[in-house]
Backbone as ProteinMPNN parsed JSONL, in Angstrom:
{"seq_chain_A": "MSDSITLKAAIREAGKGLQTLRNKGFVPASLYGHGVEPMNLSLESREFTRAFKAAGENTIIALSIDGKKPVNVLVKEAQMHPLTNRYTHADLFQVRMDEEIEATVPLEFVGVSAAVSELGGVLIKALDEVDVTALPADLPHTLRVDLSALKTFDDAISVGDIVLPARVAIGNDAETVVALVEAPRTAAEIEALDQKVEADVTKVEKSGKPASESAEEAGK", "coords_chain_A": {"N_chain_A": [[40.984, -186.103, -167.963], [43.636, -185.591, -165.666], [44.148, -183.058, -164.744], [41.907, -181.643, -165.244], [39.102, -179.449, -164.783], [36.559, -180.08, -162.564], [33.071, -180.617, -161.761], [30.141, -181.254, -159.858], [26.631, -181.877, -160.293], [23.054, -181.682, -159.716], [19.89, -182.676, -160.876], [17.131, -180.491, -160.849], [13.767, -179.437, -160.024], [12.047, -177.157, -162.042], [11.822, -173.698, -161.118], [10.976, -173.971, -158.457], [11.229, -173.39, -155.0], [13.659, -171.81, -155.034], [14.975, -169.868, -153.468], [15.099, -171.19, -151.064], [16.738, -173.244, -151.775], [19.109, -171.799, -152.301], [19.628, -170.87, -149.694], [20.337, -173.171, -148.501], [22.844, -173.578, -149.356], [23.283, -173.955, -152.129], [23.553, -173.397, -155.735], [21.261, -172.399, -158.079], [21.024, -173.518, -161.469], [21.143, -173.366, -165.085], [21.244, -175.522, -167.833], [22.189, -175.661, -171.23], [22.472, -176.009, -174.835], [23.684, -176.61, -178.226], [21.515, -178.745, -179.802], [20.923, -179.913, -177.358], [18.877, -180.916, -174.728], [17.345, -178.531, -172.738], [18.079, -178.067, -169.282], [17.407, -177.977, -165.802], [19.378, -177.373, -163.005], [21.073, -177.947, -159.847], [23.821, -176.644, -158.047], [26.482, -177.246, -155.821], [27.379, -174.645, -153.744], [30.001, -173.83, -152.844], [31.63, -175.498, -154.295], [31.011, -174.787, -156.927], [31.885, -172.12, -156.906], [34.627, -172.528, -156.55], [35.268, -173.977, -158.96], [34.483, -172.131, -160.946], [36.14, -169.974, -160.437], [38.58, -171.066, -161.157], [38.118, -171.702, -163.867], [36.851, -169.576, -165.205], [35.117, -167.928, -167.892], [35.908, -169.155, -170.146], [37.12, -171.635, -170.125], [36.967, -175.126, -170.207], [34.748, -177.054, -168.223], [34.315, -180.131, -166.622], [31.36, -181.54, -166.204], [29.444, -183.432, -164.054], [26.363, -184.917, -163.923], [24.068, -185.891, -161.627], [25.78, -188.049, -161.022], [26.402, -189.214, -163.46], [28.206, -189.836, -166.579], [30.604, -187.325, -167.23], [29.903, -184.225, -168.892], [31.046, -181.716, -171.181], [31.264, -178.325, -170.376], [30.818, -174.774, -170.55], [30.885, -171.894, -168.495], [28.54, -169.553, -169.11], [27.316, -167.381, -167.969], [27.312, -165.974, -164.767], [25.463, -165.034, -162.042], [25.603, -162.734, -159.343], [24.873, -162.003, -155.958], [24.551, -158.647, -154.949], [25.17, -157.805, -152.289], [25.868, -160.001, -150.625], [27.804, -161.228, -152.123], [27.551, -163.806, -153.074], [27.008, -166.434, -155.401], [24.046, -166.48, -157.321], [22.807, -167.586, -159.468], [23.539, -169.623, -162.381], [24.429, -169.894, -165.783], [25.005, -172.498, -167.895], [26.765, -173.744, -170.688], [26.62, -176.413, -172.805], [29.129, -177.838, -174.703], [30.22, -178.97, -177.979], [32.973, -180.829, -178.701], [34.051, -180.906, -181.238], [33.189, -178.66, -182.532], [33.541, -175.312, -183.381], [33.595, -172.49, -181.184], [32.601, -169.281, -179.952], [34.215, -167.114, -177.655], [34.974, -165.009, -174.828], [38.08, -163.787, -173.934], [40.262, -163.014, -171.318], [42.878, -160.479, -171.122], [46.286, -160.797, -170.276], [48.567, -158.797, -168.815], [52.018, -158.476, -169.154], [55.513, -157.996, -168.387], [57.596, -154.976, -168.482], [57.167, -151.621, -169.277], [59.392, -149.426, -170.857], [58.797, -146.832, -171.386], [57.26, -146.096, -169.272], [58.734, -146.831, -166.952], [61.207, -145.537, -167.285], [60.704, -143.143, -168.582], [58.699, -142.03, -167.241], [56.017, -142.133, -168.009], [52.421, -142.65, -168.372], [50.671, -145.589, -168.125], [48.247, -146.751, -170.318], [45.548, -148.894, -170.509], [43.595, -149.969, -172.915], [42.015, -152.081, -173.6], [40.79, -154.978, -171.909], [40.006, -157.48, -172.448], [39.37, -159.839, -175.142], [37.64, -161.081, -178.062], [37.432, -164.379, -179.174], [37.638, -167.189, -181.51], [37.466, -170.657, -181.521], [38.121, -174.212, -181.309], [36.67, -175.909, -178.532], [38.647, -177.284, -176.945], [40.938, -175.852, -177.597], [40.742, -173.34, -176.603], [42.264, -170.494, -175.216], [43.152, -169.764, -171.816], [44.006, -167.303, -170.968], [45.308, -164.417, -172.733], [48.51, -163.247, -173.475], [49.931, -160.022, -173.17], [52.723, -158.253, -174.006], [54.181, -155.726, -172.35], [56.679, -154.634, -172.68], [57.13, -153.832, -175.18], [56.456, -151.229, -175.408], [58.25, -148.686, -175.69], [58.585, -146.002, -176.168], [56.683, -142.882, -176.201], [55.41, -142.883, -178.583], [54.836, -145.451, -179.202], [52.549, -148.181, -179.544], [50.441, -150.92, -178.658], [48.568, -153.085, -180.545], [45.583, -154.99, -181.349], [46.303, -156.724, -183.353], [48.911, -157.286, -182.741], [48.938, -159.184, -180.781], [50.034, -162.306, -179.78], [48.82, -165.295, -180.915], [47.701, -168.556, -179.884], [47.979, -171.697, -181.721], [45.379, -172.454, -184.038], [43.552, -170.645, -183.121], [41.426, -167.876, -183.522], [41.086, -164.376, -183.609], [38.498, -162.045, -182.909], [38.268, -159.245, -182.752], [38.939, -156.062, -184.277], [42.006, -155.753, -185.979], [43.425, -153.374, -185.81], [42.662, -152.163, -183.518], [43.523, -150.457, -180.572], [45.312, -151.772, -177.848], [47.064, -151.19, -175.727], [48.909, -148.329, -174.566], [51.275, -145.67, -173.866], [51.02, -142.711, -172.179], [52.467, -139.443, -172.272], [53.793, -137.819, -169.294], [52.041, -135.212, -167.559], [52.882, -131.804, -168.096], [54.258, -129.121, -166.066], [52.949, -126.744, -166.725], [50.582, -127.697, -167.887], [49.398, -128.922, -165.67], [49.027, -126.704, -164.004], [47.242, -125.234, -165.566], [45.065, -126.938, -165.509], [44.392, -126.864, -162.765], [43.609, -124.247, -162.559], [41.281, -124.269, -164.073], [39.626, -125.879, -162.589], [39.376, -124.323, -160.281], [37.989, -122.128, -161.38], [35.54, -123.32, -162.045], [34.625, -123.944, -159.489], [34.282, -121.397, -158.438], [32.116, -120.419, -159.954], [30.058, -121.955, -158.978], [30.002, -121.097, -156.277], [29.246, -118.438, -156.587], [26.612, -118.563, -157.405], [25.471, -119.49, -155.146], [24.2, -121.826, -154.706], [24.387, -125.335, -155.321], [24.951, -126.444, -158.68], [23.129, -128.383, -159.524], [20.878, -127.985, -157.885], [20.069, -125.444, -158.697], [19.37, -125.891, -161.342], [17.218, -127.537, -160.968], [15.374, -125.881, -159.697], [14.883, -124.105, -161.731], [13.437, -125.587, -163.417], [10.984, -125.742, -162.261]], "CA_chain_A": [[42.313, -185.693, -167.689], [43.86, -185.427, -164.23], [44.198, -181.639, -164.429], [40.636, -180.993, -165.714], [38.267, -178.823, -163.766], [35.356, -180.882, -162.47], [31.979, -180.098, -160.987], [28.989, -182.118, -159.763], [25.338, -181.177, -160.311], [21.857, -182.505, -159.549], [18.692, -182.18, -161.566], [16.15, -179.907, -159.95], [12.53, -179.046, -160.64], [12.133, -175.736, -162.444], [11.076, -172.638, -160.509], [10.452, -174.253, -157.09], [12.115, -173.279, -153.831], [15.005, -171.346, -155.389], [15.616, -169.195, -152.325], [15.388, -172.242, -150.059], [17.954, -173.935, -152.329], [20.314, -170.91, -152.026], [19.878, -170.844, -148.262], [20.974, -174.479, -148.113], [24.205, -173.619, -149.919], [23.342, -174.403, -153.518], [23.314, -172.395, -156.733], [20.424, -172.862, -159.195], [21.697, -173.37, -162.739], [20.435, -173.842, -166.262], [22.163, -176.115, -168.789], [21.662, -175.649, -172.556], [23.506, -176.155, -175.84], [23.162, -177.031, -179.524], [21.035, -180.15, -179.763], [20.857, -180.379, -175.981], [17.61, -180.617, -174.042], [17.598, -177.652, -171.582], [17.949, -178.804, -168.024], [17.526, -177.189, -164.59], [20.309, -178.058, -162.131], [21.586, -177.283, -158.664], [25.281, -176.836, -157.894], [26.999, -176.921, -154.495], [27.871, -173.275, -153.898], [31.442, -173.726, -152.666], [32.284, -176.212, -155.392], [30.827, -173.984, -158.082], [32.787, -170.985, -156.762], [36.004, -173.055, -156.836], [35.349, -174.309, -160.369], [34.341, -170.889, -161.787], [37.39, -169.196, -160.204], [39.653, -171.689, -161.954], [37.822, -171.806, -165.28], [36.309, -168.396, -165.833], [34.077, -168.152, -168.868], [36.525, -169.639, -171.396], [37.824, -172.88, -169.917], [36.027, -176.258, -170.092], [34.48, -177.715, -166.969], [33.715, -181.455, -166.761], [30.193, -181.506, -165.33], [28.807, -184.703, -163.885], [25.007, -184.67, -163.462], [23.551, -187.068, -160.927], [26.735, -189.16, -161.019], [26.573, -189.78, -164.8], [29.438, -189.503, -167.308], [30.693, -185.858, -167.335], [29.797, -183.528, -170.185], [31.903, -180.549, -171.221], [30.46, -177.143, -170.33], [31.428, -173.446, -170.251], [30.031, -170.95, -167.76], [28.218, -168.456, -169.959], [27.007, -166.259, -167.117], [27.119, -166.267, -163.314], [24.928, -163.867, -161.381], [26.04, -162.673, -157.977], [24.144, -161.068, -155.11], [25.417, -157.458, -154.701], [25.531, -157.603, -150.879], [26.522, -161.178, -150.041], [28.833, -161.738, -153.001], [27.362, -165.218, -153.371], [26.373, -166.654, -156.699], [22.604, -166.763, -157.227], [22.344, -168.373, -160.663], [24.564, -169.8, -163.365], [24.037, -170.435, -167.084], [26.049, -173.407, -168.407], [26.592, -174.084, -172.105], [27.271, -177.68, -173.135], [29.826, -177.695, -175.95], [30.695, -180.124, -178.719], [34.43, -180.67, -178.81], [34.397, -180.8, -182.662], [32.478, -177.484, -183.069], [34.153, -174.048, -182.931], [32.697, -171.593, -180.456], [33.09, -167.943, -179.639], [34.371, -166.892, -176.242], [35.739, -163.838, -174.416], [39.335, -164.234, -173.241], [40.941, -161.846, -170.695], [44.272, -160.222, -171.489], [47.219, -160.764, -169.156], [49.642, -157.89, -169.146], [53.253, -158.865, -168.563], [56.644, -157.166, -168.823], [57.696, -153.566, -168.049], [57.303, -150.618, -170.322], [60.417, -148.434, -170.632], [58.171, -145.489, -171.419], [56.731, -145.877, -167.95], [59.758, -146.969, -165.889], [62.345, -144.648, -167.547], [60.31, -141.785, -169.057], [57.636, -141.517, -166.328], [54.719, -142.034, -168.647], [51.228, -143.25, -167.702], [50.219, -146.696, -168.934], [46.797, -146.781, -170.611], [45.082, -150.149, -171.011], [42.356, -149.672, -173.595], [41.191, -153.308, -173.602], [41.165, -155.979, -170.932], [39.602, -158.801, -172.97], [39.157, -159.912, -176.586], [36.76, -162.152, -178.49], [38.131, -165.36, -179.982], [36.924, -168.333, -182.013], [38.337, -171.812, -181.516], [37.518, -175.401, -180.772], [36.677, -175.805, -177.072], [39.949, -177.706, -176.367], [41.973, -174.938, -177.946], [40.456, -171.988, -176.021], [43.232, -170.114, -174.188], [42.57, -169.232, -170.584], [44.323, -165.853, -171.082], [46.257, -164.089, -173.823], [49.514, -162.362, -172.915], [50.341, -158.735, -173.844], [53.999, -157.87, -173.464], [54.294, -154.262, -172.293], [58.071, -154.153, -172.964], [57.15, -153.272, -176.548], [56.133, -149.813, -175.267], [59.52, -148.111, -175.289], [58.423, -144.557, -176.237], [55.291, -142.447, -176.162], [54.831, -143.131, -179.933], [54.555, -146.858, -179.428], [51.273, -148.711, -179.132], [50.213, -152.346, -178.903], [47.232, -153.272, -181.154], [45.081, -156.335, -181.295], [47.078, -157.53, -184.339], [50.222, -157.628, -182.186], [48.782, -160.237, -179.811], [50.456, -163.607, -180.275], [47.73, -166.233, -180.682], [47.975, -169.995, -180.053], [47.523, -172.348, -182.964], [43.953, -172.77, -184.209], [42.721, -169.638, -182.403], [41.248, -166.66, -184.325], [40.61, -163.283, -182.792], [37.393, -161.374, -183.536], [38.449, -157.802, -182.681], [39.702, -155.455, -185.369], [43.444, -155.806, -185.727], [43.988, -152.041, -185.578], [42.197, -151.642, -182.246], [44.658, -150.272, -179.653], [45.222, -152.506, -176.628], [47.73, -150.47, -174.652], [49.88, -147.294, -174.965], [51.739, -144.9, -172.722], [50.884, -141.222, -172.398], [53.512, -138.641, -171.619], [53.312, -137.214, -168.083], [51.619, -133.813, -167.716], [53.891, -130.755, -167.796], [53.871, -128.224, -164.974], [52.024, -125.808, -167.261], [49.307, -128.366, -168.023], [48.836, -129.125, -164.349], [48.55, -125.417, -163.554], [46.036, -124.927, -166.31], [43.968, -127.813, -165.044], [44.011, -126.361, -161.466], [42.909, -122.998, -162.754], [39.962, -124.617, -164.621], [38.85, -126.405, -161.447], [39.076, -123.13, -159.423], [37.006, -121.323, -162.058], [34.307, -124.03, -161.902], [34.186, -123.764, -158.079], [33.833, -119.986, -158.245], [30.765, -120.319, -160.54], [29.072, -122.559, -158.016], [29.913, -120.247, -155.118], [28.519, -117.185, -156.968], [25.172, -118.851, -157.468], [24.955, -119.716, -153.802], [23.623, -123.144, -154.633], [24.959, -126.245, -156.291], [24.369, -126.374, -160.043], [22.006, -129.322, -159.614], [19.732, -127.37, -157.252], [19.651, -124.281, -159.548], [18.695, -126.421, -162.533], [15.967, -128.124, -160.455], [14.447, -124.786, -159.417], [14.598, -123.492, -162.977], [12.441, -126.413, -164.115], [9.734, -125.756, -161.533]], "C_chain_A": [[42.473, -185.34, -166.203], [43.805, -183.929, -163.84], [42.95, -180.925, -164.875], [39.903, -180.435, -164.492], [36.927, -179.579, -163.715], [34.336, -180.217, -161.565], [30.836, -181.076, -161.004], [27.688, -181.273, -159.76], [24.234, -182.21, -160.13], [20.723, -181.912, -160.285], [17.742, -181.621, -160.543], [14.876, -179.569, -160.749], [12.517, -177.554, -160.896], [11.244, -174.876, -161.55], [10.553, -172.87, -159.122], [11.526, -174.15, -156.033], [13.484, -172.804, -154.125], [15.71, -170.713, -154.198], [15.993, -170.189, -151.232], [16.675, -172.972, -150.473], [19.209, -173.118, -152.037], [20.675, -170.928, -150.548], [20.557, -172.088, -147.753], [22.394, -174.637, -148.675], [24.362, -174.142, -151.325], [23.065, -173.241, -154.472], [22.419, -172.972, -157.809], [21.172, -172.585, -160.52], [20.846, -173.886, -163.876], [21.494, -174.338, -167.249], [21.479, -176.072, -170.182], [22.844, -175.808, -173.537], [22.897, -176.577, -177.167], [22.785, -178.472, -179.494], [20.942, -180.76, -178.403], [19.535, -179.985, -175.37], [17.968, -179.72, -172.834], [17.245, -178.379, -170.293], [18.163, -177.816, -166.855], [18.324, -178.009, -163.575], [20.518, -177.269, -160.842], [23.029, -177.665, -158.477], [25.626, -176.505, -156.442], [27.769, -175.592, -154.574], [29.398, -173.164, -153.818], [32.209, -174.369, -153.837], [32.163, -175.407, -156.713], [31.753, -172.774, -158.065], [34.242, -171.384, -157.072], [36.228, -173.298, -158.352], [35.374, -173.061, -161.25], [35.584, -170.006, -161.626], [38.524, -169.752, -161.091], [39.429, -171.607, -163.468], [37.476, -170.486, -165.934], [35.246, -168.756, -166.825], [34.633, -168.767, -170.163], [37.299, -170.908, -171.213], [36.805, -173.984, -169.604], [35.976, -176.795, -168.682], [33.819, -179.064, -167.247], [32.587, -181.573, -165.721], [29.52, -182.887, -165.26], [27.421, -184.469, -163.26], [24.428, -185.954, -162.896], [24.449, -188.321, -161.054], [26.997, -189.78, -162.397], [27.897, -189.314, -165.421], [29.466, -187.971, -167.539], [30.489, -185.381, -168.797], [30.611, -182.221, -170.067], [31.061, -179.248, -171.325], [31.347, -175.912, -170.186], [30.41, -172.682, -169.414], [29.794, -169.711, -168.628], [27.909, -167.162, -169.126], [26.862, -166.732, -165.676], [26.679, -164.997, -162.61], [25.306, -163.935, -159.906], [25.216, -161.644, -157.19], [25.071, -159.881, -154.743], [25.895, -157.28, -153.251], [26.29, -158.783, -150.326], [27.713, -161.684, -150.83], [28.774, -163.204, -153.207], [26.674, -165.374, -154.69], [24.914, -167.079, -156.525], [22.076, -167.565, -158.372], [23.53, -168.518, -161.631], [23.968, -170.397, -164.67], [25.249, -171.256, -167.63], [25.732, -173.805, -169.863], [27.334, -175.384, -172.391], [27.869, -177.589, -174.553], [30.091, -179.029, -176.624], [32.173, -179.871, -178.984], [34.902, -180.537, -180.278], [33.755, -179.58, -183.329], [33.097, -176.205, -182.523], [33.128, -173.209, -182.195], [33.376, -170.244, -180.258], [33.17, -167.751, -178.13], [35.122, -165.596, -176.011], [36.9, -164.262, -173.568], [39.983, -162.995, -172.636], [42.419, -161.725, -171.123], [45.086, -160.173, -170.191], [48.45, -159.919, -169.524], [50.912, -158.236, -168.391], [54.326, -157.945, -169.05], [56.518, -155.755, -168.287], [57.914, -152.692, -169.261], [58.41, -149.608, -169.956], [59.884, -147.007, -170.616], [57.581, -145.109, -170.071], [57.874, -145.808, -166.939], [60.882, -145.947, -166.058], [61.92, -143.224, -167.933], [59.201, -141.224, -168.184], [56.28, -141.381, -166.918], [53.642, -142.806, -167.884], [50.69, -144.327, -168.615], [48.663, -146.625, -169.089], [46.419, -148.107, -171.183], [43.701, -149.922, -171.579], [41.44, -150.858, -173.688], [41.695, -154.237, -172.469], [40.726, -157.341, -171.291], [39.345, -158.699, -174.479], [38.206, -161.071, -176.867], [37.543, -163.084, -179.436], [37.212, -166.464, -180.438], [37.867, -169.509, -182.074], [37.524, -173.053, -181.122], [37.638, -175.312, -179.241], [38.028, -176.184, -176.404], [41.069, -176.735, -176.598], [41.816, -173.536, -177.363], [41.576, -171.645, -175.034], [42.561, -169.566, -172.94], [42.814, -167.692, -170.51], [45.19, -165.672, -172.324], [47.235, -163.026, -173.271], [49.761, -161.128, -173.819], [51.636, -158.318, -173.21], [54.226, -156.38, -173.538], [55.694, -153.755, -172.586], [58.166, -153.599, -174.376], [56.909, -151.785, -176.501], [57.403, -149.109, -174.73], [59.445, -146.562, -175.31], [56.955, -144.217, -176.208], [54.616, -142.592, -177.532], [54.454, -144.546, -180.13], [53.138, -147.212, -178.955], [51.17, -150.194, -179.455], [48.77, -152.467, -179.385], [46.846, -154.736, -181.08], [45.879, -157.247, -182.229], [48.446, -157.914, -183.835], [50.187, -158.775, -181.187], [49.167, -161.58, -180.412], [49.38, -164.64, -179.87], [48.256, -167.698, -180.696], [47.514, -170.559, -181.379], [46.043, -172.586, -182.917], [43.02, -171.838, -183.407], [42.633, -168.386, -183.269], [40.659, -165.595, -183.425], [39.595, -162.47, -183.591], [37.502, -159.852, -183.64], [39.194, -157.276, -183.909], [41.153, -155.357, -185.055], [44.047, -154.479, -185.381], [43.58, -151.469, -184.216], [43.353, -151.606, -181.227], [44.35, -151.023, -178.34], [45.839, -151.738, -175.474], [48.69, -149.437, -175.269], [50.31, -146.587, -173.701], [51.651, -143.402, -173.08], [51.997, -140.486, -171.646], [52.969, -138.015, -170.358], [52.956, -135.744, -168.332], [52.774, -132.85, -167.351], [53.353, -129.906, -166.649], [52.823, -127.229, -165.465], [50.599, -126.429, -167.472], [48.609, -128.571, -166.676], [48.255, -127.817, -163.794], [47.3, -124.956, -164.262], [44.824, -125.695, -165.826], [43.462, -127.295, -163.666], [43.219, -125.091, -161.608], [41.465, -123.265, -163.244], [39.08, -125.11, -163.471], [38.441, -125.257, -160.529], [37.998, -122.294, -160.028], [35.634, -122.001, -161.916], [33.755, -123.874, -160.496], [33.637, -122.384, -157.825], [32.441, -119.808, -158.818], [29.728, -120.854, -159.6], [28.898, -121.665, -156.841], [29.108, -118.972, -155.391], [27.013, -117.414, -156.952], [24.565, -119.084, -156.113], [24.404, -121.077, -153.603], [24.363, -124.032, -155.631], [24.253, -126.183, -157.616], [23.127, -127.24, -160.131], [20.759, -128.725, -159.073], [19.198, -126.216, -158.112], [18.881, -124.773, -160.74], [17.318, -126.952, -162.136], [14.926, -127.03, -160.234], [13.982, -124.166, -160.717], [13.468, -124.294, -163.7], [11.122, -126.389, -163.42], [8.708, -124.803, -162.198]], "O_chain_A": [[41.537, -184.848, -165.572], [43.446, -183.6, -162.709], [42.929, -179.695, -164.886], [40.071, -180.888, -163.36], [36.245, -179.693, -164.734], [34.668, -179.379, -160.726], [30.562, -181.681, -162.04], [27.661, -180.134, -159.293], [24.419, -183.408, -160.345], [20.604, -180.688, -160.313], [17.558, -182.209, -159.477], [14.908, -179.435, -161.972], [12.938, -176.773, -160.043], [10.103, -175.227, -161.252], [9.763, -172.067, -158.625], [12.596, -174.746, -156.152], [14.437, -173.319, -153.541], [16.885, -170.978, -153.944], [17.026, -170.07, -150.573], [17.551, -173.266, -149.659], [20.228, -173.648, -151.593], [21.847, -170.992, -150.18], [21.248, -172.081, -146.735], [23.046, -175.666, -148.499], [25.399, -174.694, -151.691], [22.443, -172.246, -154.101], [22.794, -173.974, -158.417], [21.851, -171.569, -160.667], [19.957, -174.717, -163.689], [22.506, -173.674, -167.477], [20.302, -176.416, -170.289], [24.014, -175.753, -173.156], [21.704, -176.874, -177.226], [23.611, -179.336, -179.201], [20.887, -181.983, -178.27], [19.116, -178.833, -175.485], [18.794, -180.102, -172.005], [16.298, -179.161, -170.209], [19.012, -176.928, -166.936], [18.01, -179.17, -163.309], [20.186, -176.087, -160.756], [23.433, -178.806, -158.699], [25.085, -175.543, -155.897], [28.691, -175.446, -155.376], [30.014, -172.48, -154.636], [33.243, -173.882, -154.293], [33.104, -175.36, -157.506], [32.345, -172.433, -159.089], [34.971, -170.668, -157.759], [37.234, -172.879, -158.924], [36.18, -172.952, -162.174], [36.021, -169.366, -162.583], [39.304, -169.003, -161.681], [40.371, -171.466, -164.248], [37.777, -170.29, -167.111], [34.543, -169.752, -166.659], [33.913, -168.885, -171.155], [38.094, -171.25, -172.089], [35.885, -173.774, -168.814], [37.002, -176.971, -168.025], [32.866, -179.136, -168.023], [32.839, -181.69, -164.521], [29.087, -183.431, -166.275], [27.323, -183.884, -162.182], [24.314, -186.965, -163.588], [23.976, -189.451, -161.173], [27.73, -190.764, -162.499], [28.61, -188.494, -164.841], [28.477, -187.393, -167.988], [30.856, -186.053, -169.76], [30.823, -181.708, -168.969], [30.254, -179.098, -172.242], [32.493, -176.009, -169.748], [29.204, -172.821, -169.618], [30.708, -168.92, -168.86], [28.206, -166.042, -169.541], [26.325, -167.813, -165.432], [27.41, -164.007, -162.575], [25.334, -165.004, -159.296], [24.905, -160.564, -157.691], [26.201, -160.073, -154.295], [26.933, -156.658, -153.024], [27.277, -158.591, -149.616], [28.532, -162.451, -150.323], [29.795, -163.832, -153.485], [25.846, -164.546, -155.068], [24.595, -167.925, -155.691], [21.007, -168.168, -158.272], [24.405, -167.655, -161.693], [23.117, -171.286, -164.63], [26.352, -170.733, -167.789], [24.6, -174.148, -170.206], [28.553, -175.447, -172.234], [27.144, -177.285, -175.5], [30.18, -180.07, -175.974], [32.553, -178.795, -179.444], [36.027, -180.104, -180.526], [33.77, -179.471, -184.555], [33.169, -176.035, -181.306], [31.944, -173.212, -182.534], [34.594, -170.118, -180.39], [32.276, -168.185, -177.404], [35.833, -165.127, -176.9], [36.74, -165.004, -172.599], [40.234, -162.023, -173.348], [43.091, -162.709, -171.433], [44.667, -159.611, -169.179], [49.242, -160.27, -170.399], [50.918, -158.291, -167.161], [54.121, -157.191, -170.002], [55.495, -155.374, -167.719], [58.726, -152.983, -170.139], [58.374, -149.008, -168.882], [60.416, -146.117, -169.954], [57.423, -143.926, -169.769], [57.976, -144.855, -166.168], [61.464, -145.523, -165.06], [62.625, -142.248, -167.674], [58.798, -140.074, -168.357], [55.455, -140.615, -166.42], [53.911, -143.504, -166.906], [50.295, -144.046, -169.747], [47.92, -146.465, -168.121], [46.909, -148.459, -172.256], [42.742, -149.709, -170.837], [40.228, -150.7, -173.838], [42.881, -154.252, -172.141], [41.008, -158.295, -170.565], [39.132, -157.611, -175.015], [37.995, -161.934, -176.016], [38.216, -162.632, -180.363], [36.146, -166.677, -179.861], [38.963, -169.389, -182.62], [36.387, -172.945, -180.662], [38.582, -174.719, -178.719], [38.487, -175.533, -175.465], [42.067, -176.77, -175.879], [42.646, -172.657, -177.598], [41.826, -172.415, -174.107], [41.493, -168.959, -173.028], [41.964, -166.922, -170.063], [45.726, -166.629, -172.882], [46.814, -162.034, -172.677], [49.787, -161.218, -175.046], [51.678, -158.051, -172.009], [54.435, -155.819, -174.614], [55.884, -152.547, -172.729], [59.162, -152.97, -174.734], [57.147, -151.115, -177.506], [57.6, -148.96, -173.524], [60.158, -145.897, -174.558], [56.091, -145.093, -176.193], [53.399, -142.444, -177.642], [53.805, -144.868, -181.125], [52.612, -146.574, -178.043], [51.757, -150.661, -180.431], [47.849, -152.005, -178.71], [47.67, -155.603, -180.789], [46.099, -158.417, -181.915], [49.096, -158.778, -184.423], [51.229, -159.29, -180.782], [48.654, -161.945, -181.47], [49.076, -164.833, -178.693], [49.169, -168.013, -181.46], [46.723, -169.928, -182.079], [45.498, -172.891, -181.856], [41.888, -172.186, -183.072], [43.663, -167.877, -183.711], [39.823, -165.89, -182.572], [39.781, -162.227, -184.783], [36.894, -159.243, -184.52], [39.995, -157.997, -184.504], [41.519, -154.919, -183.965], [45.084, -154.434, -184.72], [44.081, -150.424, -183.803], [44.064, -152.594, -181.047], [43.25, -150.91, -177.8], [45.256, -151.631, -174.395], [49.218, -149.649, -176.361], [49.797, -146.851, -172.613], [52.135, -142.936, -174.112], [52.398, -140.867, -170.546], [51.782, -137.691, -170.318], [53.52, -135.112, -169.225], [53.527, -133.089, -166.406], [52.171, -129.959, -166.307], [51.901, -126.894, -164.721], [49.58, -125.77, -167.262], [47.394, -128.415, -166.559], [47.173, -127.795, -163.208], [46.408, -124.364, -163.654], [43.715, -125.168, -165.746], [42.255, -127.286, -163.421], [42.262, -124.866, -160.868], [40.541, -122.55, -162.857], [37.898, -124.772, -163.411], [37.307, -125.211, -160.052], [37.149, -121.777, -159.301], [34.645, -121.305, -161.685], [32.55, -123.693, -160.32], [32.659, -122.209, -157.097], [31.634, -119.098, -158.218], [28.651, -120.279, -159.442], [27.766, -121.457, -156.404], [28.379, -118.493, -154.523], [26.245, -116.549, -156.531], [23.363, -118.922, -155.904], [24.15, -121.483, -152.469], [24.89, -123.561, -156.639], [23.058, -125.894, -157.666], [22.154, -126.842, -160.772], [19.687, -128.885, -159.655], [17.984, -126.048, -158.229], [17.874, -124.184, -161.13], [16.359, -126.822, -162.898], [13.747, -127.213, -160.54], [12.831, -123.743, -160.825], [12.679, -123.744, -164.468], [10.172, -126.977, -163.938], [7.581, -124.679, -161.72]]}, "name": "protein", "num_of_chains": 1, "seq": "MSDSITLKAAIREAGKGLQTLRNKGFVPASLYGHGVEPMNLSLESREFTRAFKAAGENTIIALSIDGKKPVNVLVKEAQMHPLTNRYTHADLFQVRMDEEIEATVPLEFVGVSAAVSELGGVLIKALDEVDVTALPADLPHTLRVDLSALKTFDDAISVGDIVLPARVAIGNDAETVVALVEAPRTAAEIEALDQKVEADVTKVEKSGKPASESAEEAGK"}
């Protein structure tokens, strides 16, 4: 398909020169799947970053290995270096288009809650992703949650309220809360909270040392 996400890969020898490969601008990867012989691959770093940004972990990527006919894969895991923010390894799962799979799908929050905009409440997002089961071609990239359903502080959106595409099943409990709006704190509640913080600070000052130091000395 013209709008499919594509990616090229090359077969690599396992466990050799991985850091050299990364220094040259490639990401080591492993390919596996049901009935698929595991394979070690290398991916061009910029191209993998582009493809993964577009696909995430729940959208099919057409992967061409050494110029051969593309196979359909999902990115199961992508490891990133904490300092350089560059990908250091990727796990790719080759899917069968006629076999249902489980995937994690992010939630996309849309709309405006009247309980927030008109009543001054605080929006609480209890979930940001859900587990779904579907054929690979039917996997949604995101699932929308319409916040306009939250009109009062008594309203809540649960997993069972999420509108699912055809042939997609959700794995989370239907009663699990996805989003709600809490009432703003009253002046009395804020004052009580301030007093509690001041009381805690006074305890630390009386001891003359932070609580952590006192506990450390007590254990000597």
